[in-house]
N, C-alpha and C positions, 0 to 999 in steps of 0.2 A: 769468363766473368759474366754471370747472369744478372739481370735486372729483376728485382722482386718488387712488384707493385701492390696496389691495394685491390680489394674486391668490393665493388659497389654496383648495385642494381643488377646483380646476377652475372657479372663479367669482370675480368681483370681491368683495372683502371689505373693508368699511369699517373704518378704524382705530378703536381704542378708547383710545389713549393720551391723547387730548385735545391732542396737539401736531401742528401743521401747518407746512409751509414754503411760501414763495411760489414760483411758477413764472412766468417772464417771457417775453415775446416780445422777443428782443434787438434786433430791427429797429425797434421802436417804444418800448421801455422800459416798456411797459405790462404790468401783472400780468394774466396770463390764467388762472391757476388756483392751487389750493392742493393740496399733496401731503401725505398722511398720513405722519407720521414714527413708525415702529414703536418700541414699547418692547421691552425685553428679554423681557418676558413674551409679547408678541405674536410675536416671533421664535421663541421656544420652542414656542408653539402651532403655528406654521407648520411648523417642523421635525418636530414629532410627526406632523403630517398627511403630510409628505413621507416620513418613515420608514415609515409604514404602506404608502404607495403603492409605495415602493421594493421591498418584499418581493415584491409581485405582478409588478412590471415586470421584475425580475430573472429571473423564471420565464418571461417571454414568450419565444417562440422568436425566433431571429435573423431569420427571414423576416417575422414580425409586426413586429418593430422596424424592419426595413428598409422595410416597407410604410408605416408611419407616417412615416418620414423622407421617402420618396418623395412622399407626399401633402403633407407640410409644405413640401417644396421647391416643389411645383407651386403651392400657395397663395401662398407667398412671391413667386414669379415673377409670378403673376397680379395681386397687390395691391401690387407694389413701388412703384408711383406713389403710392398712398395712404400707405404707410409713409414714403416720401421727404418727403411734405408734412408729416407729423407731425414728422419730424426738423427740417425747416426752421423750423417754427413755434416750436419750443422751443430749438433750438441756434442757428439763424440762418444756417447755411451755405446756399449757393445750391442750388436744386433739382437741378441737374445733378451737383453734388458729393454731395448726399444720395443721389441715384440710384446713383452710383458706389459709395458705402458699402454700400448694400443689395446691389448686384451682387457685391461681394467677400464679403459675408456669405453670400450664396446659394451661392457656390462651396464654402463649408464644409459647408453642408447636402448638397450633391451628393457631397462626399467621404464624409460619414457614411452615405450610403445604401449604401455598400459594406461595411457592418459585418460581414456574414457572412465576407467574406474577411479583414477587418482583425482579427477576433477569433480567427483560426486559431492553434492552438498547434503543437507539434511532437511527433513520435513516434519512438522508437528501439526496434525489436524486438530481442529477445535481447541486451539490455545485459549480462546475465549469463545463465547457463544457466537457461532457463525464466522469465526475468525481463524484462519490458518496462518502459520508462520513457517517460512523456509529460508535456507541460506544457499547461496550460490557462490562459486569461485570465478573470478574474472581476471584476465591478464592485465598487466600494468601498462602495456604499450611498447615503447622502445626501452630496452634494457641493455646494459653493457657489461663486458668482462675484460679485465686487465690481468694478463696471465704471465707467469714467470718462465725463465729459460729452461728450467730443469725438467719440466714435463710439458713440452710444446704441443702435444696432442691430448694427453689425458686430462689435464686441468681444463682446457677449453671444452672438452667433452663433458666434464663434470657440470659445466654451466649451460652450454648452448642446447644440449639435448632436452633438458628439463624446461628451460625458458621457452624454446620454440614449441615444444609439445603443448605447453600451457597457453599458447596463442600469442606470444610476444614476438616482436622483431628483435634480433640480437646483433649487437655491434661488438666485435672482438678487436681488442688492441693487444696483439701478442708481443712477446719480447723481441726487440730488434736484433738480438743476438742470433736467434734461430727462427725466423718468421715463416719459412716455407711450409712447415706442417700445417699452419693455419690456412694457407691457400689451397693445400691439398684437400683439407676438409671442406673448403668452400666448393671445390669442384664436385665432391661427392654429394653435397647438399643439392647442387643444381641438377645433377644426374638423377637424384632421387625424386625430383619433381617439386622441390620447395620453390614457391614463387620468388621471383627476383626481388631483392631488397630485404627479404626476411632474415638473411644471414649476410652480414657485412664484415669486412676486414679492413681496418685502418692501421697501417704500420706507422710507427712513430716513436718519439721519445717523450720528454717531460711536457713539451708543448701540446702533444696530442692527449696526454693524460689529463692535463689541466682543462683542456677543452671539453673532454668527456665529463669531468667532475662538475663543471659549471654550466653545461648546456641545459637549458630549461626543458627540452623535450626528452631528456633521458630520465626515466623514473627511478631506476635502480642500478647500482654498480656492485659487481662481485669481483673480488680481488684476492690473489694469493701472491705473497712475496715476503720481504723482510719486515720485522716489526716496526722500525722507524717509518718506512713507507706506508705500511698498513695503517698506522696511526694517522698519518697525513691524509691518506685516502678517506678514512672514516670521517675525520674532522671536516675536511673540505667538502666531501660529498653531502654529509648531513647538513652542513651549514647552508647548502644550496637546495635543501628540501628533498634530498634523495634518500631512498632506502639503501643502506650499505651493509654488506658483509665483507669484512677484510681480514683474511687469515694471515697471521704474521709468522715470526720465526719460532725456533724450537731449540731445546736442549734435552733430548730424549734420554732418559735414564733406563738402564736395564739392571734390575736388582737380581743378584744371584745368591740364593740362600745356601747354607752349608749342605742341605740334603739334595740339592739339584743334581741331575744327571750331568756329569762333568763334560763329556764329549758333546752332548746336545747343546749345552750352554755355550761352549767354546765355538762350535760351528755356527750357532745363531749370532753370536757377537761379531764374528768375522764377516758373515754374510750381510748383517744389517749395518755394520759400520763402514764397509768398504765398497759395497755395491754402488754402481754409478759414481764411483770415486767420492762417495760421501755427499754428493750433491742432491740430497733428498731431505725434505722437511721432516720426514719420518725416520731418517737414519738414526741409529743408536750412536751417540757420541760419547756417552759416559756409561761405563760398567761400574755398578756399585757392588763390590765384593764383600759379603758379610762373613766375618769370622774366619774360620780355618780354611775355607775354600779359596781364599785369595791367592796363595802361592801356587797351588796346582792349576787354578784357572788361568792366571797370567802365563804360566808355562805352556798350557795347552793352546792358548791363543797364539802365543809367539811361535810355537812349533808349526802352526798352519800357515803363517805369513810367507815364508820363502817359497811355498808351493803356488802362490797366486801368480797368475800370468797376466802381465800388463802389456797392452798393445793397442793398436788401432781398432776401433769398433768393428771394422770390416773383417778383421782377422778372426776366423772361427774358433781359434784356440784361446783368444784373449778373454779374460774374465772381468777386467777393469780397464776403462779407457782413460783419456786425458781429462783435465779440467777444462772449463769452458773458455778461458782466455788466459793470456800471459799475465795480465794484471791480477786476476784472481789467484793464479798460481803463486805469485809473489806474496800475496796477502796470506795465503795458507802457510807458506814457508816462514813468514814472520811469526806466526803463532807457534810453529814447531820450535823455533829458536827461543821464543819467549818462555815456553814451557820448560825447556832445558835450563834456561838461565834462572828460572824461578825455583828450581829444585826438583822438578819431576824427574823420575828415572826413565831415561830413553831406552826402552827395551828393543824397539825396532825404529830405525831412522830412515824415513822416506827420502831424505836428502842424499843418502848414500846408495840408493837403488840403481841397478843397471837398467837404464831406460832408453827408449828410442831417441835418436839425436834430435829429430825435429818434433814439433808439436808441444803441447802444454802438459806434459806428463809429470807426475809426481808419485813416488813410491808410497807405500803404506807406512804409517807411523803408529807406534804403540807407546803410550806414556803411562808409567805406573807411578803410584804415590802422588797422584794429583790431589790438590786441596782446593776448597771452594774459593780461596782468595786469588787463584791464578787466572789469568786471562783465558787460558785454554779450557778452563771450566766455565767461566762466566759467559763467554761470548759464543755465538753460533759461528763455528768455523766454516762449515759447508765444504769440507774436504776430507781426504782419507786419513783422518786423525782420530784415534780412539784413546780416551783417557780412562784410567782405572782409579777410582776412589775407594779406599779401604775403610770399612766401619766395623764395629764389633757386634752390633745388634740390628734386628729388624727395625726397631724404633728409630735408631739413628738414620737408617736408610730412608725411612719414610719422611723424617724431618728434613733431610737433605733435599728430597724431591719437592716437598711442599713449600720449602723456603725459596726455591728457585723461581725467578720471575716468569719463566715460561711454563706452560702446561699443555703442550700439544699431545704427545703420546708417551707412554711408559710401558714397561714390561716387567714381569717377575718370573723367575725360573725356580721352580720348587716341585717337590713331590707331595707336599703337604696341602691338601685341599682347603683346610681351615685357614692356613696362612694366606693362600691365594685369594680366598673369599674376603678375608679381612682387608687385604691390600686393595682390592677393587672397591671396597667400601670406604677406605681411608684416604686414598691418594687423590690429590688435586690435579687431575689431568682429564682431558676430554676423551682420550682413547687409551684403552688399557689392554695389554696382551698378557695372557697367562700361558707361559711356555710358547709364546708367539712373539718374535722380536719386533715385527713391523705390523702392528695391528690396524692396518687400513681397513675400514669397514666395507663390507659388500655394498652394492649399489642400492639395496632397498633399506639400508640404514643411512646414516649421515656422517659426514666427515667434518671434524672441527675440534679445536683445542679450547683451553681455558686461559685465564689470566692474560699475559701479554702475547699469547698466541692467537687471540681472536678479538677483533673489535666489531661489535654488532651483537644481535640477539639470536641469530639463527646459524646453524651449521650449514654445510654445503652438500648439495645433491640429495637424492633420496627424499623422504618425506619433508625434511626441512627445505629442500630445494623447491618443492611444489609450493610450500607456504611462502617462501621468499619471493617467488616470481608471480604470485597471484595475490589478490586481495578479496576479502569476503564481503558480500553484500547480503543483508538480511531483508526479506520482503514480508510485510504483514498485510494479509489480503482478506477482504470481506466482499461478498456479493449479496447485498441486501435485496429483499423484495421491494418493489416500488411502493413508496408511501410509508415506509417503516422508519425513516430516519427522522432525527430531531436535533435541535441545537443543544449542545452540552459543553459549557466552558470549563468544566472540571478536568483534572488530569486523567487521561484514559486509564481504566482499570480492567483487569481480567476478571470476568464473572460470567 
């Protein structure tokens, strides 16, 4: 049983609240550790340390910041296998999937190494006679990230690399279900030469979250999680004067037109629906089969499911691991039962799968003839459950997606370039894939959805991340010759 503490002032910091939470290995169901749960007072003390560090880090040159980011990136690459093992041990995803998560986080560190270019402002000479105008970007001070269990390394790396490169001090509140990845990152930051206090980890539950949202010295909060919590984070944070970006839930649709390449579409649907046991905000949870392709597509997906290997994440032959907890497993089982009771055709039933005796495993489920009134369609299940909705036309498929309350990601599979281009023009979603089932943008673009999938004005990481973690200052400058000034009470004009 390991004790998982906080990281404050550049070192591990034992909790003093007297409260702890259990940490489990989802593949065995065994408790492997206890994580300290911070009190509001502990959060306040950590923020005070971060505030002091932020003043010095803001003054660090862009070349110094970039050098730290380069070193951090190299350490992350060198030790990516260790970090992947940490993720697998507490989240349960298979090692190859965990390694992919680290790799995508690494891309964000690489993007942030270019901070000297990313922080450039603009300059206009002679905006008025003898007057120059220029803009500069400056950090906010202390900023925070509240991150989910399903990507315990990648999502923090989405936030902290950009925030720190921009000159802020960053306070991370990771999920209490799998907190060790955050502390692993803290160690890498320290080894990379980041000054103590610039990266802080406070573990905790709702008390820590509320302390972050209401603390007067935290200028901005970035969040990824479910839509109800995202809405709460946004409303509470902004009510306390903070800049907030809160990414919520999803119900990602994959439209398959009749002309699509059948095997490619079936492979993509299986990969995107069941990878990481469906615990991805970008997982495909609805296939929209248009017209005559429905029967062969369902058959092709079903034929692939018995070949999937389910097991512990440490098993090199396993392709899908367990769910995060026993409680979440029961929730997903309830959705499968509700779908069957509502009239969906159960093509593959995860409840009947041959699974390991221990741990929080669930087999893959495929439901055909799903309709929009069913809970398996309406709700974000966050498990290995794929529903198939049948429609007759492209127009019906588009209407289905645009009427859904979520707008995170979507995809279309077709050989028709005109149809694909029209889809990207018409669809109400923040991220679109064309023959790509999980269209997570590369690090030099930005990640974010629309509608109930995002609360706030900016997407995450990339150019939007730089915008979110900095603010613009415009300077109007004149250097007059002595004796040339005069009193003028009129509104200043350019001339």
